Backbone as CSV, one residue per row, in Angstrom:
resi,resn,N_x,N_y,N_z,CA_x,CA_y,CA_z,C_x,C_y,C_z
1,UNK,107.435,96.161,123.669,107.690,95.875,122.259,106.944,96.867,121.385
2,UNK,107.636,97.416,120.401,107.028,98.336,119.450,107.334,97.839,118.035
3,UNK,106.296,97.616,117.258,106.446,97.066,115.914,105.595,97.869,114.939
4,UNK,106.179,98.207,113.788,105.441,98.882,112.721,105.487,98.034,111.463
5,UNK,104.331,97.842,110.848,104.272,97.125,109.576,103.750,98.085,108.519
6,UNK,104.378,98.064,107.362,103.977,98.877,106.220,103.421,97.947,105.150
7,UNK,102.206,98.255,104.671,101.536,97.391,103.693,101.060,98.240,102.521
8,UNK,101.324,97.794,101.278,100.955,98.604,100.110,99.499,98.471,99.688
9,UNK,99.028,99.503,99.009,97.758,99.418,98.293,97.902,98.427,97.148
10,UNK,96.781,97.920,96.701,96.800,96.949,95.602,95.662,97.231,94.636
11,UNK,95.868,96.842,93.405,94.818,96.916,92.394,94.602,95.507,91.858
12,UNK,93.423,94.967,92.096,93.135,93.595,91.684,92.278,93.568,90.421
13,UNK,92.104,92.380,89.893,91.330,92.098,88.677,92.071,92.536,87.415
14,UNK,92.389,93.830,87.286,93.166,94.319,86.141,92.579,93.849,84.810
15,UNK,91.404,94.374,84.503,90.770,94.011,83.238,90.331,92.567,83.216
16,UNK,90.914,91.724,82.346,90.464,90.344,82.203,90.933,89.412,83.319
17,UNK,91.750,89.907,84.246,92.293,89.039,85.291,91.385,88.917,86.494
18,UNK,90.104,88.745,86.275,89.092,88.744,87.333,89.401,87.739,88.433
19,UNK,89.427,88.229,89.676,89.639,87.403,90.874,90.987,86.677,90.871
20,UNK,91.913,87.125,90.053,93.174,86.396,89.901,94.395,87.305,89.925
21,UNK,94.397,88.360,89.124,95.560,89.232,89.002,95.554,90.300,90.096
22,UNK,96.754,90.708,90.518,96.889,91.801,91.473,98.203,92.521,91.274
23,UNK,98.212,93.817,91.545,99.391,94.639,91.363,99.595,95.495,92.611
24,UNK,100.815,95.493,93.165,101.128,96.304,94.334,101.488,97.720,93.898
25,UNK,100.982,98.700,94.631,101.207,100.114,94.310,101.966,100.787,95.453
26,UNK,102.762,101.779,95.094,103.603,102.442,96.092,102.810,103.518,96.854
27,UNK,101.781,103.048,97.534,100.955,103.858,98.427,100.670,102.961,99.622
28,UNK,101.230,103.299,100.776,101.254,102.340,101.879,100.619,102.871,103.157
29,UNK,100.022,101.955,103.899,99.576,102.222,105.259,100.641,101.745,106.239
30,UNK,100.848,102.510,107.301,101.732,102.103,108.393,100.887,101.863,109.636
31,UNK,101.039,100.699,110.249,100.315,100.397,111.480,101.334,99.999,112.544
32,UNK,101.239,100.659,113.700,102.189,100.430,114.787,101.458,99.915,116.025
33,UNK,102.028,98.908,116.665,101.536,98.479,117.972,102.666,98.622,118.986
34,UNK,102.285,98.999,120.201,103.247,99.208,121.278,102.670,98.569,122.537
35,UNK,103.304,97.492,122.991,102.796,96.779,124.161,103.185,97.456,125.468
36,UNK,104.017,98.490,125.400,104.420,99.210,126.612,103.634,100.506,126.802
37,UNK,102.778,100.847,125.854,101.987,102.072,125.932,100.580,101.748,126.439
38,UNK,99.873,102.757,126.965,98.482,102.537,127.393,97.635,102.022,126.236
39,UNK,96.770,101.067,126.509,95.987,100.440,125.452,95.022,101.445,124.811
40,UNK,94.761,101.237,123.528,93.851,102.102,122.791,94.124,101.997,121.318
41,UNK,93.222,102.560,120.507,93.337,102.537,119.048,93.181,103.960,118.532
42,UNK,94.108,104.405,117.712,94.037,105.740,117.113,94.379,105.657,115.635
43,UNK,93.896,106.655,114.885,94.095,106.681,113.438,94.443,108.083,112.973
44,UNK,95.138,108.154,111.860,95.359,109.414,111.163,95.321,109.139,109.667
45,UNK,95.033,110.181,108.888,95.008,110.024,107.441,93.642,109.635,106.919
46,UNK,93.627,108.838,105.846,92.385,108.445,105.181,91.450,107.704,106.154
47,UNK,90.216,108.193,106.268,89.219,107.521,107.098,89.427,107.647,108.583
48,UNK,90.316,108.537,109.024,90.655,108.622,110.446,89.448,108.956,111.314
49,UNK,88.505,109.730,110.767,87.367,110.161,111.570,86.207,109.168,111.554
50,UNK,86.360,108.049,110.843,85.267,107.082,110.772,85.663,105.663,111.159
51,UNK,86.951,105.393,111.252,87.388,104.056,111.643,87.159,103.840,113.135
52,UNK,86.813,102.624,113.491,86.495,102.294,114.881,87.721,102.424,115.778
53,UNK,87.492,102.856,117.004,88.569,102.972,117.993,88.287,102.090,119.206
54,UNK,87.322,101.179,119.061,86.952,100.290,120.170,87.471,98.873,119.995
55,UNK,88.385,98.689,119.043,88.931,97.357,118.806,88.157,96.542,117.794
56,UNK,87.136,97.148,117.158,86.363,96.419,116.147,86.837,96.707,114.730
57,UNK,87.932,97.460,114.577,88.511,97.700,113.257,89.135,96.419,112.724
58,UNK,89.420,96.386,111.437,89.871,95.154,110.789,91.270,94.728,111.230
59,UNK,92.152,95.681,111.518,93.479,95.298,112.022,93.344,94.601,113.366
60,UNK,92.582,95.201,114.278,92.433,94.646,115.622,91.716,93.304,115.607
61,UNK,90.641,93.188,114.805,89.908,91.919,114.777,90.735,90.815,114.127
62,UNK,91.583,91.187,113.160,92.480,90.186,112.570,93.484,89.697,113.598
63,UNK,94.066,90.626,114.351,94.991,90.222,115.409,94.305,89.303,116.410
64,UNK,93.072,89.644,116.780,92.329,88.824,117.732,92.039,87.439,117.167
65,UNK,91.731,87.378,115.855,91.443,86.090,115.227,92.679,85.196,115.204
66,UNK,93.834,85.779,114.911,95.080,84.996,114.915,95.379,84.500,116.323
67,UNK,95.231,85.380,117.309,95.489,84.984,118.701,94.549,83.857,119.125
68,UNK,93.262,83.980,118.742,92.286,82.949,119.101,92.614,81.615,118.451
69,UNK,93.046,81.672,117.181,93.367,80.428,116.477,94.569,79.719,117.108
70,UNK,95.427,80.485,117.770,96.592,79.917,118.445,96.329,79.676,119.931
71,UNK,95.086,79.992,120.352,94.715,79.839,121.762,95.685,80.583,122.673
72,UNK,96.040,81.802,122.244,96.985,82.640,122.985,96.409,84.040,123.106
73,UNK,96.245,84.564,124.314,95.661,85.899,124.464,96.621,86.993,124.021
74,UNK,96.064,88.053,123.444,96.869,89.217,123.105,97.163,90.031,124.363
75,UNK,98.371,90.588,124.476,98.654,91.480,125.603,97.965,92.826,125.398
76,UNK,97.908,93.612,126.441,97.429,94.982,126.313,98.372,95.737,125.386
77,UNK,97.816,96.540,124.478,98.674,97.258,123.524,97.983,98.503,123.000
78,UNK,98.793,99.416,122.500,98.305,100.595,121.781,98.499,100.345,120.296
79,UNK,97.484,100.667,119.516,97.550,100.503,118.062,97.313,101.864,117.411
80,UNK,98.203,102.220,116.492,98.047,103.472,115.755,98.240,103.217,114.272
81,UNK,97.271,103.669,113.476,97.359,103.494,112.034,97.516,104.815,111.316
82,UNK,98.493,104.880,110.415,98.667,106.022,109.522,98.201,105.571,108.146
83,UNK,96.995,105.969,107.774,96.357,105.464,106.565,96.565,106.397,105.380
84,UNK,97.028,105.832,104.293,97.157,106.571,103.042,96.295,105.974,101.938
85,UNK,95.822,104.746,102.143,94.992,104.067,101.144,93.535,104.470,101.346
86,UNK,92.891,105.077,100.338,91.476,105.449,100.477,90.604,104.223,100.759
87,UNK,89.577,104.429,101.584,88.686,103.338,101.962,87.609,103.111,100.905
88,UNK,87.261,101.840,100.701,86.147,101.454,99.822,86.253,102.066,98.433
89,UNK,87.465,102.074,97.898,87.680,102.650,96.564,88.288,101.647,95.592
90,UNK,88.387,100.368,95.954,88.966,99.386,95.054,90.475,99.381,95.038
91,UNK,91.102,99.791,96.166,92.563,99.853,96.245,93.122,98.974,97.361
92,UNK,92.348,98.013,97.793,92.860,97.006,98.725,93.041,97.471,100.156
93,UNK,92.248,98.438,100.623,92.409,98.892,102.010,92.110,97.775,103.000
94,UNK,91.134,96.933,102.705,90.799,95.828,103.614,91.909,94.790,103.663
95,UNK,92.474,94.479,102.497,93.578,93.511,102.483,94.801,94.060,103.200
96,UNK,95.069,95.356,103.037,96.198,95.967,103.735,96.015,95.865,105.236
97,UNK,94.795,96.115,105.722,94.521,96.022,107.153,94.662,94.589,107.650
98,UNK,94.190,93.637,106.847,94.265,92.236,107.261,95.707,91.742,107.301
99,UNK,96.473,92.066,106.265,97.889,91.671,106.258,98.611,92.300,107.444
100,UNK,98.332,93.564,107.723,98.948,94.227,108.870,98.595,93.498,110.164
101,UNK,97.337,93.123,110.307,96.919,92.420,111.519,97.591,91.079,111.700
102,UNK,97.728,90.336,110.604,98.406,89.030,110.682,99.857,89.200,111.115
103,UNK,100.560,90.140,110.488,101.981,90.340,110.783,102.172,90.850,112.208
104,UNK,101.342,91.798,112.625,101.486,92.352,113.970,101.195,91.302,115.040
105,UNK,100.161,90.496,114.834,99.871,89.423,115.789,101.022,88.436,115.863
106,UNK,101.590,88.120,114.702,102.728,87.205,114.671,103.897,87.736,115.478
107,UNK,104.177,89.038,115.346,105.304,89.618,116.067,105.028,89.746,117.564
108,UNK,103.857,90.215,117.910,103.529,90.422,119.326,103.492,89.099,120.081
109,UNK,102.974,88.073,119.434,102.850,86.769,120.079,104.015,85.839,119.769
110,UNK,104.991,86.334,118.981,106.163,85.540,118.610,105.762,84.212,117.973
111,UNK,104.861,84.294,116.981,104.362,83.098,116.309,105.219,82.684,115.123
112,UNK,105.990,83.625,114.581,106.853,83.299,113.449,106.150,83.205,112.119
113,UNK,104.880,83.636,112.046,104.130,83.514,110.797,104.784,84.309,109.681
114,UNK,105.296,85.496,110.028,105.832,86.393,108.996,107.325,86.224,108.757
115,UNK,107.950,85.308,109.424,109.393,85.131,109.272,109.671,84.005,108.283
116,UNK,110.515,84.278,107.315,110.862,83.242,106.335,109.872,83.214,105.195
117,UNK,108.958,82.261,105.208,108.051,82.040,104.096,106.856,82.986,104.191
118,UNK,106.819,83.990,103.315,105.719,84.961,103.328,104.393,84.325,102.934
119,UNK,104.424,83.135,102.363,103.183,82.491,101.955,102.264,82.261,103.146
120,UNK,102.839,82.043,104.329,102.009,81.829,105.517,101.189,83.067,105.836
121,UNK,101.784,84.240,105.661,101.045,85.494,105.865,99.916,85.595,104.849
122,UNK,100.231,85.298,103.597,99.207,85.330,102.551,98.054,84.397,102.880
123,UNK,98.358,83.165,103.263,97.311,82.182,103.527,96.402,82.643,104.659
124,UNK,96.980,83.175,105.726,96.177,83.657,106.852,95.327,84.857,106.436
125,UNK,95.937,85.820,105.748,95.218,87.033,105.363,94.101,86.724,104.365
126,UNK,94.397,85.900,103.365,93.387,85.558,102.363,92.231,84.799,103.002
127,UNK,92.537,83.937,103.966,91.489,83.186,104.647,90.569,84.076,105.462
128,UNK,91.120,85.108,106.063,90.329,86.013,106.894,89.567,87.023,106.053
129,UNK,90.260,87.647,105.084,89.662,88.727,104.307,88.868,88.237,103.112
130,UNK,89.257,87.095,102.558,88.469,86.467,101.510,88.783,86.871,100.088
131,UNK,89.855,87.674,99.886,90.195,88.112,98.532,91.672,87.847,98.257
132,UNK,92.014,86.632,97.834,93.420,86.296,97.565,94.080,87.198,96.533
133,UNK,93.305,87.693,95.545,93.895,88.524,94.501,94.373,89.868,95.047
134,UNK,93.819,90.335,96.156,94.324,91.538,96.816,95.393,91.223,97.844
135,UNK,95.216,90.131,98.575,96.191,89.778,99.608,97.550,89.440,99.004
136,UNK,97.556,88.807,97.833,98.815,88.358,97.232,99.786,89.501,96.956
137,UNK,99.404,90.558,96.213,100.363,91.642,95.982,100.707,92.407,97.260
138,UNK,99.783,92.476,98.225,100.091,93.141,99.489,101.198,92.410,100.236
139,UNK,101.280,91.110,100.045,102.300,90.291,100.723,103.580,90.199,99.907
140,UNK,103.463,89.944,98.606,104.635,89.647,97.780,105.120,90.821,96.929
141,UNK,104.279,91.843,96.733,104.661,92.953,95.872,104.630,92.566,94.410
142,UNK,104.880,93.551,93.531,104.936,93.295,92.105,103.601,92.874,91.528
143,UNK,103.646,92.052,90.494,102.456,91.500,89.846,102.262,90.075,90.340
144,UNK,101.066,89.765,90.791,100.803,88.421,91.308,99.599,87.808,90.616
145,UNK,99.651,86.493,90.516,98.537,85.712,89.990,98.182,84.692,91.062
146,UNK,96.989,84.829,91.637,96.544,83.923,92.701,95.601,82.891,92.100
147,UNK,95.978,81.619,92.191,95.203,80.536,91.590,95.154,79.352,92.542
148,UNK,93.941,78.940,92.924,93.745,77.734,93.731,94.632,77.709,94.975
149,UNK,94.706,78.836,95.672,95.471,78.888,96.913,96.954,79.091,96.738
150,UNK,97.437,79.099,95.491,98.853,79.334,95.214,99.033,80.750,94.667
151,UNK,100.252,81.261,94.791,100.568,82.592,94.291,101.789,82.514,93.394
152,UNK,101.694,83.119,92.226,102.820,83.209,91.314,103.153,84.685,91.159
153,UNK,104.367,85.063,91.554,104.779,86.456,91.474,105.601,86.688,90.224
154,UNK,105.287,87.764,89.493,106.013,88.136,88.290,106.561,89.549,88.460
155,UNK,107.674,89.838,87.800,108.288,91.161,87.893,107.665,92.084,86.850
156,UNK,107.039,93.183,87.272,106.452,94.112,86.304,107.526,94.764,85.440
157,UNK,107.150,95.173,84.243,108.084,95.855,83.349,108.603,97.123,84.029
158,UNK,109.901,97.398,83.933,110.467,98.561,84.643,109.903,99.901,84.196
159,UNK,109.364,99.983,82.981,108.813,101.246,82.494,107.352,101.436,82.878
160,UNK,106.756,100.424,83.501,105.336,100.501,83.832,105.101,101.542,84.919
161,UNK,104.154,102.443,84.688,103.776,103.411,85.709,102.260,103.534,85.711
162,UNK,101.733,103.924,86.858,100.287,103.951,87.018,99.818,105.323,87.490
163,UNK,98.605,105.663,87.116,97.901,106.810,87.682,96.558,106.283,88.177
164,UNK,96.351,106.381,89.483,95.087,105.933,90.056,94.129,107.114,90.091
165,UNK,92.932,106.907,89.584,91.899,107.937,89.558,90.885,107.596,90.648
166,UNK,90.881,108.404,91.698,90.087,108.112,92.887,88.907,109.073,92.970
167,UNK,87.671,108.557,92.949,86.501,109.439,93.024,86.104,109.726,94.464
168,UNK,85.201,110.679,94.628,84.688,110.982,95.962,83.675,109.935,96.412
169,UNK,83.009,109.275,95.463,82.014,108.263,95.811,82.702,106.960,96.189
170,UNK,81.972,106.101,96.892,82.489,104.802,97.315,81.639,103.687,96.728
171,UNK,82.184,102.481,96.764,81.453,101.306,96.312,81.934,100.125,97.127
172,UNK,81.036,99.517,97.907,81.462,98.374,98.706,81.577,97.138,97.828
173,UNK,82.511,96.282,98.200,82.817,95.103,97.385,81.623,94.175,97.232
174,UNK,80.817,94.037,98.288,79.671,93.125,98.215,78.676,93.575,97.151
175,UNK,78.403,94.868,97.088,77.468,95.376,96.071,78.030,95.178,94.674
176,UNK,79.336,95.418,94.528,79.972,95.238,93.229,79.949,93.776,92.805
177,UNK,80.066,92.882,93.764,80.027,91.446,93.466,78.615,91.009,93.087
178,UNK,77.623,91.543,93.796,76.233,91.158,93.534,75.772,91.577,92.140
179,UNK,76.423,92.568,91.562,76.014,93.061,90.239,76.452,92.139,89.107
180,UNK,77.298,91.175,89.406,77.847,90.318,88.348,76.887,89.197,87.986
181,UNK,76.861,88.797,86.726,75.973,87.700,86.307,76.476,86.357,86.830
182,UNK,75.545,85.434,87.027,75.906,84.093,87.486,76.526,83.258,86.377
183,UNK,76.184,83.567,85.133,76.688,82.801,83.991,77.215,83.751,82.921
184,UNK,78.198,83.301,82.177,78.720,84.070,81.042,78.768,83.145,79.833
185,UNK,78.792,83.730,78.661,78.806,82.937,77.439,80.189,82.329,77.211
186,UNK,80.228,81.278,76.429,81.491,80.662,76.060,82.379,81.666,75.332
187,UNK,81.778,82.494,74.477,82.557,83.480,73.716,83.228,84.475,74.653
188,UNK,82.499,84.924,75.688,83.082,85.884,76.627,84.178,85.238,77.478
189,UNK,83.972,83.981,77.861,84.991,83.279,78.642,86.277,83.129,77.833
190,UNK,86.147,82.752,76.563,87.318,82.597,75.701,87.991,83.949,75.480
191,UNK,87.192,84.994,75.287,87.732,86.338,75.114,88.621,86.700,76.301
192,UNK,88.140,86.464,77.518,88.919,86.827,78.698,90.149,85.951,78.879
193,UNK,90.054,84.693,78.522,91.231,83.826,78.617,92.358,84.360,77.732
194,UNK,92.026,84.688,76.512,93.041,85.198,75.593,93.619,86.523,76.053
195,UNK,92.754,87.418,76.537,93.238,88.730,76.949,94.008,88.672,78.264
196,UNK,93.652,87.744,79.137,94.424,87.585,80.371,95.840,87.110,80.061
197,UNK,95.958,86.178,79.121,97.290,85.722,78.718,98.091,86.873,78.111
198,UNK,97.431,87.677,77.289,98.099,88.825,76.677,98.499,89.850,77.734
199,UNK,97.682,89.983,78.785,97.974,90.961,79.827,99.251,90.625,80.588
200,UNK,99.528,89.351,80.783,100.789,88.961,81.429,101.967,89.469,80.597
201,UNK,101.903,89.281,79.309,102.955,89.767,78.422,103.049,91.293,78.480
202,UNK,101.904,91.963,78.507,101.887,93.426,78.507,102.491,94.000,79.783
203,UNK,102.152,93.423,80.932,102.608,93.965,82.212,104.063,93.623,82.526
204,UNK,104.587,92.589,81.914,105.953,92.157,82.241,106.963,92.425,81.140
205,UNK,106.517,92.466,79.887,107.459,92.519,78.769,107.189,93.646,77.786
206,UNK,105.943,93.886,77.447,105.627,94.842,76.381,104.396,95.670,76.741
207,UNK,104.567,96.774,77.500,103.420,97.589,77.903,102.618,98.172,76.740
208,UNK,103.184,98.225,75.556,102.435,98.762,74.425,101.199,97.919,74.117
209,UNK,101.138,96.711,74.646,99.996,95.826,74.427,98.841,96.099,75.385
210,UNK,99.027,96.999,76.344,98.045,97.168,77.408,96.669,97.610,76.912
211,UNK,96.629,98.480,75.923,95.340,98.974,75.451,94.430,97.823,75.047
212,UNK,94.975,96.861,74.346,94.194,95.694,73.942,94.060,94.690,75.079
213,UNK,95.138,94.474,75.824,95.155,93.413,76.830,94.199,93.668,77.987
214,UNK,93.888,94.916,78.321,93.037,95.232,79.469,91.549,95.080,79.175
215,UNK,91.181,94.717,77.968,89.761,94.552,77.633,89.167,93.367,78.384
216,UNK,87.921,93.521,78.796,87.270,92.525,79.655,85.800,92.391,79.295
217,UNK,85.265,91.183,79.467,83.834,90.960,79.235,83.128,90.321,80.425
218,UNK,83.826,90.158,81.557,83.222,89.440,82.678,82.687,90.350,83.782
219,UNK,83.379,91.426,84.105,82.973,92.170,85.300,82.933,93.681,85.135
220,UNK,83.745,94.252,84.266,83.875,95.710,84.246,82.583,96.420,83.869
221,UNK,81.915,95.993,82.827,80.704,96.682,82.378,79.647,96.701,83.475
222,UNK,79.471,95.579,84.160,78.461,95.514,85.222,78.788,96.479,86.355
223,UNK,80.061,96.595,86.680,80.453,97.473,87.772,80.418,98.941,87.357
224,UNK,80.760,99.222,86.123,80.689,100.595,85.635,79.252,101.113,85.664
225,UNK,78.294,100.226,85.407,76.893,100.637,85.423,76.428,101.047,86.816
226,UNK,77.088,100.547,87.852,76.681,100.869,89.224,76.980,102.315,89.595
227,UNK,78.017,102.882,88.998,78.456,104.238,89.349,78.602,105.037,88.053
228,UNK,77.595,105.824,87.703,77.662,106.577,86.435,78.907,107.451,86.323
229,UNK,79.358,108.050,87.453,80.565,108.876,87.410,81.777,108.064,86.985
230,UNK,81.831,106.817,87.458,82.948,105.949,87.095,82.884,105.595,85.607
231,UNK,81.692,105.303,85.115,81.535,104.959,83.703,81.930,106.130,82.812
232,UNK,81.497,107.335,83.191,81.843,108.514,82.393,83.355,108.736,82.384
233,UNK,83.978,108.590,83.548,85.422,108.794,83.636,86.174,107.727,82.847
234,UNK,85.705,106.499,82.920,86.319,105.399,82.169,86.305,105.716,80.674
235,UNK,85.164,106.179,80.181,85.048,106.496,78.748,85.978,107.639,78.363
236,UNK,86.097,108.654,79.232,86.958,109.792,78.914,88.424,109.367,78.845
237,UNK,88.848,108.567,79.817,90.257,108.143,79.835,90.538,107.171,78.700
238,UNK,89.605,106.273,78.447,89.804,105.288,77.377,89.927,105.965,76.022
239,UNK,89.292,107.137,75.879,89.358,107.858,74.608,90.719,108.496,74.375
240,UNK,91.520,108.633,75.436,92.848,109.224,75.283,93.776,108.234,74.597
241,UNK,94.551,108.688,73.698,95.525,107.816,73.049,96.682,107.549,74.013
242,UNK,97.146,106.325,74.032,98.301,105.922,74.849,98.041,106.006,76.347
243,UNK,96.758,105.842,76.773,96.455,105.780,78.205,95.491,104.613,78.445
244,UNK,95.990,103.387,78.481,95.138,102.240,78.803,94.573,102.390,80.215
245,UNK,93.356,101.899,80.429,92.699,102.073,81.724,91.817,100.871,82.022
246,UNK,91.626,100.589,83.313,90.702,99.541,83.736,90.157,99.899,85.116
247,UNK,89.130,99.187,85.540,88.593,99.351,86.886,89.591,98.770,87.873
248,UNK,89.836,99.488,88.969,90.734,98.981,90.009,89.926,98.188,91.021
249,UNK,90.251,96.911,91.171,89.500,96.058,92.078,88.043,96.010,91.663
250,UNK,87.155,96.241,92.641,85.728,96.294,92.358,85.271,97.699,92.027
251,UNK,86.205,98.677,91.992,85.865,100.068,91.766,85.524,100.758,93.082
252,UNK,85.188,102.041,93.017,84.982,102.849,91.821,86.240,103.546,91.303
253,UNK,87.413,103.292,91.921,88.637,103.873,91.377,88.976,103.209,90.047
254,UNK,89.687,103.948,89.217,90.221,103.421,87.974,91.734,103.468,88.049
255,UNK,92.394,102.588,87.317,93.848,102.628,87.237,94.248,102.720,85.770
256,UNK,95.030,103.748,85.460,95.480,103.991,84.085,96.982,103.769,84.018
257,UNK,97.458,103.414,82.834,98.870,103.139,82.618,99.371,103.976,81.433
258,UNK,99.675,105.257,81.652,100.139,106.108,80.547,101.406,105.546,79.904
259,UNK,101.441,105.559,78.594,102.557,104.981,77.844,103.392,106.062,77.174
260,UNK,104.684,105.821,77.073,105.584,106.667,76.273,105.486,108.146,76.642
261,UNK,105.459,108.439,77.936,105.432,109.825,78.365,104.079,110.496,78.307
262,UNK,103.030,109.760,77.967,101.689,110.343,77.908,101.255,110.784,79.305
263,UNK,100.391,111.785,79.358,99.853,112.283,80.611,98.328,112.348,80.507
264,UNK,97.686,112.370,81.660,96.242,112.555,81.692,95.964,114.040,81.855
265,UNK,95.410,114.698,80.853,95.174,116.141,80.941,94.125,116.466,81.999
266,UNK,94.241,117.624,82.659,93.285,117.988,83.710,91.836,117.964,83.245
267,UNK,91.601,118.353,81.994,90.217,118.396,81.511,89.584,117.009,81.431
268,UNK,90.427,115.956,81.405,89.893,114.595,81.367,89.253,114.219,82.695
269,UNK,89.595,114.952,83.757,89.036,114.662,85.078,87.801,115.500,85.370
270,UNK,87.414,116.319,84.437,86.231,117.146,84.636,84.975,116.326,84.371
271,UNK,83.853,116.819,84.883,82.605,116.104,84.714,81.969,115.840,86.057
272,UNK,80.951,114.961,86.112,80.250,114.680,87.365,81.188,114.101,88.423
273,UNK,80.997,114.524,89.661,81.788,113.991,90.766,83.145,114.650,90.881
274,UNK,83.838,114.329,91.965,85.179,114.848,92.210,86.179,113.708,92.094
275,UNK,87.286,113.959,91.389,88.289,112.935,91.142,89.666,113.431,91.547
276,UNK,90.454,112.511,92.078,91.866,112.774,92.338,92.688,111.896,91.408
277,UNK,93.666,112.471,90.758,94.598,111.697,89.944,95.883,111.530,90.742
278,UNK,96.223,110.286,91.092,97.364,110.008,91.958,98.393,109.181,91.187
279,UNK,99.487,109.805,90.730,100.541,109.031,90.050,101.250,108.126,91.067
280,UNK,101.425,106.880,90.716,102.049,105.929,91.636,103.026,105.021,90.900
281,UNK,104.138,104.749,91.552,105.050,103.725,91.050,104.489,102.352,91.392
282,UNK,104.938,101.354,90.674,104.612,99.971,91.012,105.547,99.549,92.139
283,UNK,105.014,99.004,93.186,105.837,98.607,94.334,106.334,97.176,94.127
284,UNK,107.634,97.018,94.162,108.239,95.714,93.897,108.198,94.780,95.106
285,UNK,108.080,95.343,96.325,108.035,94.498,97.515,106.674,94.610,98.174
286,UNK,106.338,93.627,98.969,105.084,93.655,99.699,105.260,94.325,101.037
287,UNK,104.673,93.742,102.090,104.759,94.334,103.412,106.196,94.337,103.928
288,UNK,106.515,95.314,104.758,107.794,95.358,105.445,107.551,95.593,106.919
289,UNK,108.516,95.204,107.751,108.367,95.298,109.199,109.531,96.062,109.791
290,UNK,109.229,96.971,110.688,110.245,97.710,111.451,109.998,97.423,112.913
291,UNK,110.831,96.627,113.510,110.646,96.214,114.906,111.760,96.770,115.763
C-alpha cells in the first residue's frame, strides 16, 4: 500500500482571534508511506537535515499514537516527507505533521478516521498536537473558528490574498506562550471581542476592514517583544498603506494582506535579520489523500 497525504500550512490567531481563528494557506507538505518498501524515514525540503529519521518525528509518533489507541500494531513501512512549510515559524508545521500522521495511520490500518466526517481527523489531531486553531484549517481549509471542541468553517473573500513574511530566526510555541500575561483588563478583552467580530466580516465580506480588524491587545505585543527583528518588520509593514499585517500563529512569521493591488516593496524587507516574502493564495480545502 502506498498513500500520500497533502496538508496545508496554516496561520492561526490572526490578530484578535487568539487561540480561535485559523486560515489555510496554499503551501503544503506531502507525506508518503509505502508498506511494500524497506522501512525507514526520509525527508526533503524545509528542515530535511534536522528532522529525525529514527521514527521520533511528529508524523511517525502520531501514527504510533493512533495505532496504540486502537490496540493495533503498525506494519513495517517507509515514510518520506516533502516539506515546504518552514519549521518553528508560526505557520502550522506541527499541525500539518500531526494531521498527516492521523490520516496516514487511518489509511494504513484501515480505521476509517479520515473517510466521511473530517471532524474525526480534527479531533484526533487537536488532541495530540494541542492547538485546535491550527488543526482546524489544516483539516477543513478556508477560514475556521475553533470553539469548545467545535469547528465553524467560513468561506474567505475571493479577493483575499496573503504574503507571508518568513524570518531566518525561529520561535518555539512554548516560549511564545510563556510570554503572555495571566490576566488582561476588561477594556482589552472588550477591545478584542469587538475586533474579532469585525475580523470575520473583513475576511469573508469586506477586506477593506482588515487594517482595523487585525488590531489586538492580548498577545501580539508580548510576542513581538520576544523577537526584535519581528517587531521592526511588523512596524515597517504596518506603516505601508493598504497592507494590513499581523503575527502568524505564535510568530516569528508575519502575514500581510495587501489590498487593491498593493505590493510590499523590497525595501520594506530590509533591516536586521533575513526575511523571505512568500505570496500565497488562501487554500479553500484542507488535507487531501492520494492512495
